[in-house]
C-alpha positions in Angstrom: -66.3 102.7 -49.1 -70.0 102.3 -48.2 -71.0 102.8 -44.7 -72.4 99.9 -42.8 -75.2 100.8 -40.4 -74.9 100.0 -37.0 -75.8 96.3 -36.0 -79.0 97.6 -34.0 -80.4 100.5 -36.4 -82.5 100.6 -39.7 -85.1 98.1 -40.9 -84.5 94.7 -41.5 -84.5 92.9 -45.1 -88.1 92.1 -44.9 -89.3 95.6 -44.4 -89.2 95.2 -40.7 -87.9 98.0 -38.7 -84.8 97.4 -36.6 -85.6 97.3 -33.0 -83.9 100.6 -32.5 -85.2 102.1 -35.9 -83.1 103.8 -38.4 -82.8 106.9 -40.5 -84.0 107.2 -44.1 -81.5 106.3 -47.0 -79.5 103.6 -44.7 -78.6 100.5 -46.7 -78.6 97.0 -45.2 -75.3 95.2 -44.3 -74.2 92.4 -46.3 -74.6 88.6 -44.8 -71.2 87.7 -43.2 -70.2 84.2 -41.6 -70.3 84.2 -37.9 -66.8 85.0 -36.4 -66.7 82.1 -34.0 -67.0 79.4 -36.5 -64.5 80.8 -38.8 -62.2 81.1 -36.0 -62.7 77.4 -34.9 -62.3 76.2 -38.5 -58.9 78.1 -38.8 -57.7 76.9 -35.5 -58.5 73.2 -36.7 -56.8 73.7 -40.1 -53.9 75.3 -38.1 -53.6 72.1 -36.0 -53.9 69.8 -39.0 -51.2 71.7 -40.7 -49.0 71.7 -37.5 -49.5 67.8 -37.0 -48.5 67.4 -40.8 -45.7 69.5 -40.1 -44.5 67.6 -37.0 -45.0 64.1 -39.1 -42.9 65.6 -42.0 -40.1 66.6 -39.4 -40.1 63.3 -37.8 -39.7 61.6 -41.2 -37.0 63.9 -42.0 -35.1 63.4 -38.7 -35.7 59.4 -39.2 -34.2 59.6 -42.8 -31.3 61.7 -41.3 -30.7 58.8 -38.7 -31.1 56.3 -41.4 -28.5 58.0 -43.6 -26.2 58.2 -40.5 -26.4 54.6 -39.9 -25.8 54.0 -43.5 -22.9 55.8 -43.2 -21.5 54.1 -40.3 -22.0 50.5 -42.1 -20.3 51.9 -44.9 -17.4 52.9 -42.8 -17.5 49.4 -41.1 -17.6 47.5 -44.3 -14.8 49.5 -45.6 -12.6 48.6 -42.5 -13.8 44.9 -42.8 -12.8 44.9 -46.7 -9.4 46.4 -45.7 -9.0 43.4 -43.0 -10.0 40.9 -45.5 -7.6 42.3 -48.0 -4.9 42.2 -45.6 -5.7 38.6 -44.6 -5.7 37.7 -48.2 -2.3 39.2 -48.8 -1.0 37.4 -45.7 -2.4 34.0 -47.0 -0.9 34.5 -50.3 2.4 35.1 -48.8 2.0 32.0 -46.7 1.1 29.8 -49.8 4.3 31.2 -51.5 6.4 30.4 -48.2 4.8 27.1 -48.0 5.3 26.3 -51.5 9.0 27.2 -51.4 9.5 24.8 -48.2 7.6 22.2 -49.9 9.9 22.4 -52.8 12.9 22.3 -50.4 11.4 19.2 -48.6 11.0 17.6 -52.3 14.7 18.3 -53.0 15.7 16.6 -49.4 13.7 13.9 -50.0 15.4 13.2 -53.4 18.7 13.5 -51.6 17.7 11.3 -48.8 16.4 8.7 -51.2 19.7 8.7 -53.1 21.5 8.4 -49.8 19.1 5.6 -48.8 19.7 3.8 -52.4 23.5 4.2 -51.6 23.2 2.7 -48.2 21.2 -0.4 -49.3 23.8 -1.0 -51.9 26.7 -0.7 -49.4 24.6 -3.0 -47.0 24.3 -5.6 -49.8 27.8 -5.3 -50.5 28.7 -6.0 -46.9 26.2 -8.6 -46.5 27.6 -10.4 -49.5 31.3 -10.2 -48.2 30.1 -11.3 -44.6 28.3 -14.4 -46.2 31.4 -15.1 -48.2 33.6 -14.9 -44.9 31.1 -17.1 -43.0 31.2 -19.7 -45.8 34.9 -19.5 -45.6 35.2 -20.0 -41.8 32.5 -23.0 -41.9 34.4 -24.6 -44.7 37.9 -24.4 -43.0 37.8 -25.1 -39.3 40.4 -23.7 -37.2 41.2 -20.9 -39.7 40.4 -18.3 -37.0 42.9 -18.4 -34.3 42.2 -17.6 -30.5 43.0 -14.0 -30.0 46.3 -13.4 -28.2 44.7 -11.4 -25.5 42.2 -14.4 -24.7 45.3 -16.8 -24.6 47.1 -14.6 -22.1 44.1 -14.3 -19.9 43.8 -18.1 -19.9 47.4 -18.4 -18.7 47.0 -15.8 -16.0 43.8 -17.6 -14.7 45.6 -20.9 -14.7 48.4 -19.5 -12.6 45.9 -17.8 -10.2 44.2 -21.2 -9.8 47.5 -23.1 -9.0 48.8 -20.6 -6.4 45.4 -19.5 -4.8 43.8 -16.0 -4.7 45.7 -13.4 -2.6 44.3 -13.3 1.1 42.7 -16.6 0.9 43.6 -19.7 2.7 44.1 -22.8 0.4 43.3 -25.0 3.5 39.8 -23.8 4.0 37.4 -26.7 3.9 35.4 -26.9 0.6 32.1 -27.0 2.3 32.8 -23.3 4.0 33.6 -21.8 0.7 31.5 -19.5 -1.1 29.5 -20.7 -4.0 31.5 -21.3 -7.3 31.4 -18.5 -9.6 29.7 -19.2 -12.9 30.2 -16.8 -16.1 26.4 -17.7 -17.1 25.0 -16.5 -13.8 27.1 -13.5 -13.7 26.0 -12.3 -17.3 22.4 -12.6 -15.8 23.3 -9.7 -13.5 24.5 -7.4 -16.3 22.7 -5.5 -18.9 23.9 -7.6 -21.9 20.3 -9.0 -22.1 18.7 -5.6 -21.9 21.2 -4.3 -24.6 20.2 -7.4 -26.8 16.5 -6.6 -26.4 16.9 -3.0 -27.3 18.4 -3.8 -30.7 15.9 -6.5 -31.3 13.0 -4.2 -30.7 14.4 -1.2 -32.2 12.1 -1.1 -35.2 9.1 -1.0 -33.1 10.4 2.4 -31.4 9.6 4.3 -34.6 5.8 3.3 -34.6 3.1 5.1 -32.6 2.0 3.5 -29.3 -1.5 2.6 -30.8 0.5 0.8 -33.8 2.8 -1.3 -31.8 2.4 -5.2 -31.8 3.2 -6.9 -28.7 6.7 -8.4 -28.3 5.6 -11.9 -28.6 3.8 -11.2 -32.0 6.6 -9.2 -33.3 9.1 -12.1 -32.6 6.7 -14.7 -34.0 6.3 -12.8 -37.1 9.9 -12.3 -37.5 10.8 -15.9 -37.0 8.1 -17.2 -39.1 8.7 -15.0 -42.2 10.4 -16.4 -45.2 14.1 -16.7 -44.3 13.5 -16.1 -40.6 17.1 -16.7 -40.0 18.2 -14.2 -42.5 15.7 -11.7 -41.3 17.0 -11.9 -37.8 20.6 -11.7 -39.1 19.7 -8.7 -41.3 18.2 -7.0 -38.2 21.2 -7.4 -36.0 23.6 -6.5 -38.7 22.1 -3.0 -39.1 23.9 -1.9 -35.9 26.4 -4.5 -35.8 29.3 -2.4 -34.9 27.5 -0.3 -32.3 26.0 -3.2 -30.7 29.4 -5.0 -30.4 30.7 -1.8 -28.9 27.8 -1.5 -26.3 28.1 -5.3 -25.3 32.0 -4.7 -24.9 31.4 -1.7 -22.7 29.0 -3.4 -20.5 31.0 -6.5 -20.0 34.1 -4.4 -19.3 32.5 -2.3 -16.8 30.7 -5.2 -15.1 33.8 -7.0 -15.1 35.9 -4.2 -13.4 33.2 -3.9 -10.6 34.2 -7.8 -9.8 37.7 -6.4 -8.7 36.6 -3.2 -7.2 36.8 -2.6 -3.4 35.1 0.2 -1.7 37.4 2.4 0.5 36.7 2.1 4.2 34.0 4.3 5.4 33.5 3.6 9.0 31.0 6.5 9.5 28.8 5.2 6.6 25.0 4.9 7.6 23.7 1.6 6.0 20.3 0.9 7.3 18.9 -1.9 9.5 19.3 -4.2 6.6 23.1 -4.7 7.3 23.3 -7.5 9.9 25.7 -10.5 10.8 25.6 -13.9 10.0 27.0 -16.9 12.0 27.4 -17.1 15.8 26.2 -13.8 16.8 24.0 -13.2 13.8 20.3 -13.1 13.1 19.8 -16.3 11.1 20.5 -19.4 13.1 20.1 -23.1 12.0 16.5 -23.9 11.9 15.3 -25.6 15.2 11.7 -26.4 15.3 11.3 -25.6 19.1 12.5 -22.1 18.3 10.4 -21.6 15.1 7.0 -22.6 16.9 7.7 -20.5 20.3 4.7 -18.4 20.7 5.3 -14.9 22.0 3.1 -15.3 24.9 5.5 -18.3 26.2 8.5 -16.1 25.5 7.4 -12.7 26.9 4.3 -13.4 28.9 0.9 -11.9 28.1 0.4 -8.2 27.4 -1.2 -6.0 29.9 -4.5 -5.0 29.4 -3.7 -1.2 29.9 -1.7 -1.4 26.7 -0.7 2.4 26.3 0.1 3.0 29.9 2.2 -0.2 30.1 4.1 0.9 27.0 4.8 4.2 28.6 6.1 2.7 31.7 8.3 0.3 29.7 9.9 3.1 27.8 10.0 5.7 30.4 10.3 4.0 33.6 12.2 0.9 32.7 15.5 0.1 34.1 17.0 1.0 30.7 14.8 4.2 30.2 17.7 6.6 30.6 20.6 4.5 29.7 22.4 5.7 26.6 22.6 3.3 23.7 24.0 3.8 20.2 21.9 2.6 17.4 24.6 1.0 15.2 22.0 1.2 12.3 21.8 4.9 12.1 25.0 6.1 14.1 22.6 7.6 16.8 23.0 8.0 20.5 19.7 8.2 22.3 17.5 6.6 24.9 14.4 4.5 25.0 12.5 7.6 27.0 13.7 10.0 24.1 12.6 7.7 21.5 9.1 7.3 23.0 8.4 11.0 23.1 9.8 11.3 19.4 7.0 9.2 18.3 4.1 10.0 20.6 4.4 13.6 21.0 7.4 15.0 19.0 6.1 18.6 19.2 6.1 18.9 23.1 7.9 15.9 23.9 11.4 17.5 23.9 10.4 20.5 25.9 7.6 19.3 28.3 8.2 15.5 28.9 11.8 15.0 28.6 14.9 17.2 28.8 17.3 15.7 25.9 20.3 17.7 27.1 19.8 16.5 30.7 19.0 12.9 29.5 22.1 12.6 27.6 24.3 14.0 30.5 27.8 14.8 29.2 27.5 12.8 26.0 28.3 14.5 22.8 25.1 14.2 20.8 24.2 15.8 17.4 20.8 17.2 17.8 18.2 17.9 14.9 16.3 21.0 14.7 13.3 19.4 16.4 15.4 19.1 19.5 15.8 15.2 19.4 19.1 13.2 18.6 20.2 13.0 15.0 22.0 10.8 12.8 25.8 11.0 13.2 26.4 9.3 9.9 26.8 10.3 6.3 23.2 10.6 5.6 21.5 13.1 3.0 19.2 15.5 4.6 16.1 14.1 2.6 16.6 10.7 4.2 17.3 11.8 7.7 14.4 11.3 10.0 12.1 14.2 10.9 9.8 14.8 13.8 6.3 13.8 12.8 3.0 14.3 15.0 1.0 11.2 15.4 -2.0 12.9 14.0 -0.4 12.9 10.8 0.6 9.5 10.8 -3.3 8.6 11.4 -4.4 10.8 8.8 -2.2 9.1 6.2 -3.6 6.0 7.4 -6.8 7.3 6.7 -5.8 8.6 3.3 -4.7 5.2 2.3 -7.6 3.5 3.5 -5.6 1.2 5.6 -8.6 0.4 7.8 -10.8 -0.3 4.7 -8.4 -2.8 3.2 -8.0 -4.5 6.7 -11.6 -4.9 6.9 -11.8 -6.3 3.5 -9.7 -9.3 4.5 -11.3 -9.8 7.7 -9.0 -8.0 10.0 -9.4 -5.5 12.8 -8.3 -2.1 12.3 -5.0 -0.8 13.7 -5.3 0.7 17.2 -3.0 3.7 18.5 -0.8 1.2 20.6 0.0 -0.9 17.4 0.8 2.3 15.3 3.0 3.5 18.0 4.8 0.3 18.3 5.3 -0.2 14.5 6.6 3.4 14.4 9.1 3.0 17.1 10.4 -0.2 15.7 11.3 1.8 12.3 13.9 3.9 14.5 16.5 2.9 16.8 14.3 0.9 19.0 14.3 -2.0 16.6 17.9 -2.7 18.0 16.3 -3.3 21.6 13.2 -5.2 20.4 15.2 -7.7 18.4 17.8 -8.1 21.2 14.9 -9.2 23.6 13.6 -11.6 21.1 16.9 -13.2 20.1 18.4 -13.3 23.5 15.2 -15.0 25.1 15.0 -17.4 22.5 18.5 -18.3 22.4 18.5 -18.8 26.1 20.7 -18.0 29.0 24.4 -18.6 28.4 24.2 -17.6 24.9 25.9 -14.4 23.4 22.6 -13.2 22.2 21.1 -13.3 25.7 24.3 -11.6 27.1 23.7 -9.0 24.5 20.1 -8.5 25.5 21.2 -8.2 29.3 23.6 -5.4 28.4 21.4 -3.5 26.2 18.1 -3.6 28.0 19.1 -4.4 31.4 16.2 -7.1 31.7 13.5 -4.9 30.3 11.7 -7.3 27.9 9.2 -4.5 26.6 6.7 -7.3 26.5 3.5 -5.1 25.9 5.3 -3.1 23.4 6.6 -6.0 21.4 3.1 -7.5 21.6 1.6 -4.4 20.2 4.3 -4.5 17.3 3.8 -8.0 16.7 -0.1 -7.5 16.3 0.4 -4.6 13.8 3.0 -6.3 11.5 0.5 -9.4 11.6 -2.3 -7.3 10.6 -0.6 -5.1 8.0 1.2 -8.3 6.4 -2.5 -9.3 5.3 -2.8 -6.6 2.9 1.0 -6.8 1.8 2.1 -7.8 -1.7 3.9 -10.9 -2.6 7.3 -9.8 -4.2 10.9 -10.3 -3.9 12.6 -8.3 -0.9 16.2 -7.8 -0.1 18.3 -7.5 3.1 22.3 -6.8 3.0 24.4 -9.0 5.5 28.1 -9.6 6.2 29.9 -12.5 7.4 33.5 -13.4 8.0 32.8 -17.0 7.2 29.4 -17.9 5.7 28.1 -20.8 8.0 28.2 -24.3 6.7 24.3 -24.9 7.6 23.5 -22.1 4.9 25.2 -24.3 2.1 25.0 -27.9 3.4 22.6 -29.8 5.8 24.2 -31.3 8.8 23.3 -33.5 11.6 22.2 -30.6 13.9 20.2 -28.7 11.3 16.8 -29.4 9.5 17.1 -31.4 6.1 16.5 -28.2 4.3 19.0 -25.6 3.7 18.5 -22.3 5.7 17.8 -20.9 9.0 15.5 -18.9 11.4 15.2 -15.2 12.1 14.4 -15.1 15.9 13.6 -11.4 15.9 11.6 -9.1 13.5 12.8 -9.5 10.0 13.5 -6.0 8.1 14.0 -5.8 4.3 13.6 -3.7 1.5 11.8 -3.7 -1.7 14.6 -1.9 -3.3 17.3 -4.3 -4.8 19.7 -1.5 -5.7 19.4 -0.1 -2.0 20.4 -3.5 -0.5 23.1 -4.1 -3.0 24.7 -0.7 -2.3 24.4 -1.0 1.4 26.3 -4.5 1.2 28.8 -3.2 -1.4 29.6 -0.1 0.8 30.7 -2.4 3.9 34.1 -2.0 5.0 36.3 -4.9 3.9 38.0 -6.3 6.8 41.4 -7.8 7.1 39.7 -11.0 8.0 38.0 -11.3 4.6 34.4 -10.5 5.5 31.9 -11.3 2.7 29.6 -9.0 1.3 26.0 -10.9 1.0 22.6 -9.7 -0.1 19.5 -11.9 0.8 17.1 -12.0 -1.9 13.9 -13.4 -0.4 10.8 -14.5 -2.3 7.6 -14.0 -0.4 4.2 -15.5 -1.3 0.7 -15.5 -0.5 1.1 -16.8 2.9 4.6 -15.3 3.8 3.8 -11.4 2.8 5.5 -8.8 4.8 3.9 -5.6 6.2 4.7 -2.4 4.3 5.5 0.3 7.0 6.8 2.8 4.8 3.6 5.0 5.6 4.3 5.0 9.4 8.1 4.7 9.2 10.6 7.2 10.5 12.6 6.5 7.3 9.9 6.2 4.8 12.6 6.2 1.9 13.9 3.0 3.1 10.9 1.2 1.6 10.8 -1.3 4.6 8.8 -4.4 4.7 8.8 -6.2 8.1 8.3 -9.8 8.9 7.3 -11.5 12.0 9.7 -13.3 14.4 10.4 -16.7 13.7 10.5 -16.5 9.9 12.3 -19.3 8.2 14.6 -18.9 5.4 15.1 -21.8 3.0 18.2 -21.6 0.5 16.9 -21.8 -3.2 20.2 -20.5 -5.0 23.1 -18.2 -5.2 24.9 -15.9 -7.6 27.6 -13.4 -7.6 26.8 -9.7 -8.6 30.0 -7.6 -8.6 31.5 -7.9 -5.3 28.4 -9.2 -3.6 27.2 -12.7 -3.1 23.5 -12.8 -3.9 21.8 -15.5 -1.9 18.2 -16.6 -3.0 15.8 -17.6 -0.1 12.3 -18.7 0.2 10.6 -17.3 3.2 8.0 -19.3 5.4 6.0 -17.8 8.7 4.2 -19.3 11.3 0.7 -20.4 10.5 -1.4 -19.2 13.5 -1.0 -15.8 15.1 -3.3 -13.7 17.4 -3.7 -9.8 17.3 -3.3 -7.7 20.4 -6.9 -7.6 21.2 -7.4 -11.3 20.8 -4.4 -11.9 23.1 -5.8 -9.3 25.8 -9.4 -10.7 25.7 -8.2 -14.4 25.6 -9.4 -15.2 29.0 -12.7 -13.4 28.7 -13.5 -15.0 25.2 -12.4 -18.3 26.7 -15.0 -17.9 29.4 -17.8 -16.9 27.1 -16.9 -19.6 24.7 -17.5 -22.1 27.7 -20.9 -20.6 28.4 -21.7 -20.6 24.7 -20.3 -24.3 24.4 -22.9 -25.3 27.1 -25.8 -23.5 25.2 -24.8 -25.0 21.9 -24.7 -28.5 23.4 -28.1 -28.1 25.0 -29.5 -26.7 21.9 -28.3 -29.5 19.7 -29.9 -32.0 22.3 -33.0 -30.1 22.2 -33.1 -29.2 25.9 -36.3 -26.9 26.6 -35.7 -23.2 26.6 -37.6 -22.9 29.9 -34.5 -24.9 31.5 -31.8 -22.5 30.0 -32.9 -19.1 31.6 -30.4 -19.2 34.4 -27.5 -19.8 31.9 -28.6 -17.4 29.3 -28.8 -14.8 32.1 -25.2 -15.5 33.1 -23.9 -15.2 29.8 -25.6 -11.7 29.2 -24.3 -10.6 32.7 -20.6 -11.8 32.2 -20.3 -10.5 28.6 -20.7 -7.1 30.2 -17.7 -7.7 32.5 -14.3 -5.7 31.6 -11.3 -7.7 30.6 -9.7 -6.7 33.8 -12.4 -8.8 35.8 -11.0 -12.0 34.0 -7.3 -11.0 34.4 -7.7 -11.4 38.0 -7.3 -15.2 38.9 -9.9 -15.1 41.9 -12.5 -13.5 39.7 -11.8 -15.7 36.7 -12.3 -18.8 38.9 -15.5 -17.6 40.5 -16.7 -16.7 37.0 -15.9 -20.2 35.8 -17.5 -21.8 38.9 -20.6 -19.8 38.4 -20.8 -21.0 34.8 -20.5 -24.6 36.0 -23.0 -24.2 38.6 -25.6 -22.8 36.1 -24.9 -25.8 33.7 -25.6 -28.2 36.6 -28.7 -26.2 37.4 -30.2 -26.5 33.9 -29.2 -30.1 33.8 -31.1 -30.6 37.5 -34.2 -28.8 36.0 -34.6 -31.5 33.0 -35.6 -33.9 35.8 -38.7 -31.8 36.7 -41.9 -32.3 34.6 -42.8 -28.8 34.7 -39.8 -28.1 32.6 -41.4 -30.0 29.8 -44.8 -28.4 30.0 -44.2 -26.0 27.3 -42.5 -28.5 24.8 -44.6 -28.8 21.6 -45.5 -32.1 20.0 -47.4 -35.1 20.8 -46.3 -37.6 23.6 -44.0 -39.7 21.3 -42.1 -36.4 20.0 -41.7 -35.2 23.9 -40.4 -38.8 24.5 -37.9 -38.6 21.7 -36.7 -35.3 23.1 -36.5 -36.4 26.6 -34.2 -39.3 25.5 -32.1 -37.1 23.4 -31.6 -34.7 26.6 -30.9 -37.9 28.7 -28.3 -38.9 26.5 -26.5 -35.5 27.0 -27.0 -35.8 30.5 -25.1 -39.1 30.7 -22.6 -37.8 28.5 -21.6 -35.1 31.0 -21.8 -37.5 34.0 -25.3 -36.8 35.3 -26.5 -40.4 35.1 -29.1 -39.7 37.8 -30.9 -37.1 35.6 -30.6 -39.3 32.7 -32.5 -42.0 34.5 -35.3 -39.7 35.4 -35.6 -38.4 32.1 -35.8 -42.0 30.9 -38.5 -42.8 33.5 -40.5 -39.7 32.2 -40.3 -40.7 28.8 -41.0 -44.2 29.7 -44.3 -43.1 31.3 -45.1 -40.9 28.3 -44.6 -43.5 25.7 -46.5 -46.2 27.7 -49.6 -43.7 27.6 -49.9 -43.4 31.3 -50.4 -39.6 30.4 -49.8 -37.9 33.8 -46.4 -36.6 35.1 -44.9 -38.4 38.0 -42.4 -36.2 39.9 -38.7 -37.4 40.4 -36.5 -36.7 43.1 -32.8 -37.6 43.4 -32.4 -40.9 45.3 -36.0 -42.2 44.3 -36.6 -45.6 43.0 -36.8 -45.9 39.2 -38.9 -48.7 37.7 -37.8 -50.1 34.3 -39.2 -48.6 31.5 -40.3 -50.3 28.0 -38.0 -50.3 25.2 -37.8 -47.0 23.2 -35.5 -47.8 20.6 -38.4 -47.2 18.2 -39.1 -43.8 19.4 -35.8 -42.2 18.2 
């Protein structure tokens, strides 16, 4: 290996000596690349190779990831394919099953078609036989004999008519008997018509609701079809045997009810719709004087402190703590207990009245609320429950009673009216009606004696006024419909069936008290049918009363103590006019048309009557003067008086002395206005020319003359004459002064 000279020795290639010099025979070193540049290139190449390796590694990793994703997709697709295969297999099995079912249905259809053909053939055969029999019957009259059972029934009925029905007197006058029973009317109370309707409309029941025609269109099409008679006959013949069985069953059951008598149940609770007719009853021969009696004339006006007075009437009256038995509900209670049951049922029995102490030694059944409960056979869901007054008011809000009253121009119900109406729906209806019937009948009557015994002279005047106002208001939003009431009478009064000399020309009577009825016909029929049959032959009667636009009742179910009674209440003095009668089972149904009084005032109108009449007097003065074109300058005192008096409370006018003073002040203000008309300064601000002013003066003079102030009228005539004559200036007038004759002013009007 050649030796390499040190870097600093020897000569250079050009013959120059090395800076350090060198020995003889030393060869120069070969040219080599610089070590730093080579290292940089190697480092750069190394970096590039590393970058390429990293990229290649990343590509390999990405490919591995793609391969893994493809593997997952392959697994998912294989699972989905298996699911599709299972679904296809399930559908193939379903198709096989449905195909089998379809084949079964086709087989059943074939069987049914065959049966239908057989039935049609059998029906055609029966129709042919029926037609032949009908032809035979029509061609040979009398061939079908009357059935033996009918002949036997005729003989028994003839025997009963000859000897009279058991328990009835043959000496009873014809006028006092019940209405004659008619089969035609009785059939109207059965389901015969309903059954016939069902069979006639039978084909419509197979149609969808959207496809059904109206009953009228269906009947017309049936009648107008070719062979309409045959079509109806064929329709009824399809179920001929079943229809006859149903009709016979209904007639049999309804006929048996004619002879049934309910067993005595003295403890049965029948509701307030069961009352008595006759001498002691609610319906009396209609007397116009009783019918037109106003409540204020009967009871006097209500007190302006309504709620406080109602509290006194129920809790401090002579009968407040006297026990009475509400026959309607077989409940022993007092007026004070009933007041707190309605006004404060939560704390009333513990804070305001001690029920046990109030009832003393009387054996009384108490409800869980602590108040007396019904002693009769009343289901738990129909018994009354304590209900806070706030809940009743909330129900009124939910039913929008106030909005409906406002829509018909009536005032909203106030608390006193709601309390009065709710009290009436409980036992206290017995006392309220006793007051009205007793005071209307007058002293010496049984009704008045009953009032004295039950109420001890307490007329409940303000409470009845509040109740009356509530019923009047709610009747304006009532519904015109039929209502029912069960009654009982030993002998139905003649005036109900025949007019007499002491009754009105029309058949009927008048209810002196509030009339309670129910909108549920079955309820009234059941109440009347459940009455105990007495030995003196009491009649069971249901009054079926038709209301109208002007004779609607008040629906009080939403505030009633017994909401399931569906009670509708009518004002006192409601007239009942007979329209018809029929028999339904053991009950006589009497049809009546109701009529009520035309004019009635609300509680607020009655209480504020004196104030309203006084303000109306002032308004009448102002209106008269306005029409007569009295200058506004003269009306100042009268208008100020009207503004002042309108701010006075009602109690001010209920005081006779205060009312007299207010009236005198109004009259004095009117006279002051009239006197000012004679002063020329009053007319200074009146617009128009002289002729127009003169015309207005003459018009005001006519008013003064009409109210008895001829002196002022003459003064106005003088002023108008001066103005019309062109004298221009005003000449003052004083009462008692001489008045020259003026020119003719007829043309000035």
